MIDREN-42939 format. One record per residue (C-alpha): residue in one letter; x, y, z. Coordinates in steps of 0.1 Angstrom, whole numbers, padded with zeros to 4 digits, always signed. Layout:
<rs>
aXYZ
...
</rs>
This chain:
<rs>
x-0305-0069+0451
x-0299-0092+0422
x-0319-0069+0399
x-0296-0041+0407
x-0265-0063+0400
x-0278-0071+0365
x-0281-0035+0354
x-0249-0021+0338
x-0231+0006+0356
x-0221+0039+0341
x-0185+0028+0341
x-0194-0005+0322
x-0215+0015+0297
x-0187+0039+0291
x-0161+0011+0287
x-0184-0007+0262
x-0190+0025+0243
x-0152+0033+0242
x-0145-0002+0230
x-0171+0000+0203
x-0159+0034+0191
x-0123+0021+0190
x-0134-0009+0170
x-0154+0013+0146
x-0125+0036+0140
x-0101+0007+0135
x-0125-0008+0109
x-0128+0026+0091
x-0090+0029+0090
x-0088-0006+0074
x-0114+0004+0048
x-0096+0036+0040
x-0063+0017+0036
x-0079-0009+0012
x-0095+0018-0009
x-0064+0040-0010
x-0043+0010-0020
x-0062+0006-0052
x-0059+0043-0060
x-0022+0045-0052
x-0016+0014-0074
x-0034+0030-0103
x-0015+0063-0098
x+0019+0045-0095
x+0012+0026-0128
x+0003+0058-0145
x+0035+0075-0132
x+0056+0045-0142
x+0041+0047-0177
x+0051+0084-0179
x+0086+0075-0167
x+0090+0047-0191
x+0078+0068-0220
x+0103+0095-0211
x+0132+0072-0206
x+0126+0054-0238
x+0122+0086-0257
x+0155+0100-0243
x+0176+0069-0247
x+0167+0059-0282
x+0155+0090-0300
x+0188+0104-0311
x+0205+0073-0326
x+0173+0058-0340
x+0163+0092-0355
x+0196+0096-0373
x+0194+0060-0385
x+0159+0063-0399
x+0166+0097-0414
x+0195+0083-0433
x+0175+0053-0443
x+0148+0076-0458
x+0175+0096-0476
x+0191+0063-0489
x+0224+0077-0500
x+0208+0107-0517
x+0184+0084-0537
x+0154+0091-0515
x+0141+0123-0499
x+0165+0150-0489
x+0180+0149-0455
x+0160+0179-0443
x+0127+0161-0450
x+0140+0128-0437
x+0148+0144-0403
x+0115+0162-0402
x+0096+0130-0408
x+0115+0112-0381
x+0109+0141-0356
x+0072+0140-0364
x+0070+0103-0358
x+0087+0106-0324
x+0063+0134-0315
x+0033+0111-0323
x+0047+0083-0302
x+0053+0106-0272
x+0018+0120-0275
x+0003+0085-0275
x+0023+0075-0244
x+0012+0106-0226
x-0025+0100-0235
x-0023+0064-0222
x-0007+0078-0190
x-0035+0103-0186
x-0062+0076-0190
x-0045+0054-0163
x-0041+0084-0139
x-0078+0093-0143
x-0086+0059-0127
x-0074+0073-0094
x-0105+0078-0072
x-0112+0091-0037
x-0121+0065-0010
x-0159+0070-0014
x-0169+0043+0011
x-0146+0056+0038
x-0159+0092+0033
x-0195+0080+0034
x-0189+0060+0065
x-0171+0089+0082
x-0199+0112+0074
x-0224+0087+0088
x-0204+0084+0120
x-0202+0122+0124
x-0239+0126+0119
x-0246+0099+0144
x-0225+0116+0171
x-0241+0150+0163
x-0275+0134+0171
</rs>
């Protein structure tokens, strides 16, 4: 009779399997959270850079542009006002383009959670067998 008591019952096997599956799913969720945190942070930094570039461009462009254009004109002694304003506009365009390019580079660092996907596929293939 003692040999029979040492063997696990179907209920105990089912409970152990349920516990193991629950632990596995919990660990997979933790892995997904940690991987997504890195991607979300990179995405947020990229979005913040776009926002900063836009805000800076809007807040300072008008007054600074007028000031620089008049500085280039130098009371009629320098270039004409038409060319002065055109030069300033081109400079702002180049700065905006650079800020957008930096934002694109940062946003491209956002990646899918590869480890979580691989682990999930491995689990699915294990259960299919």
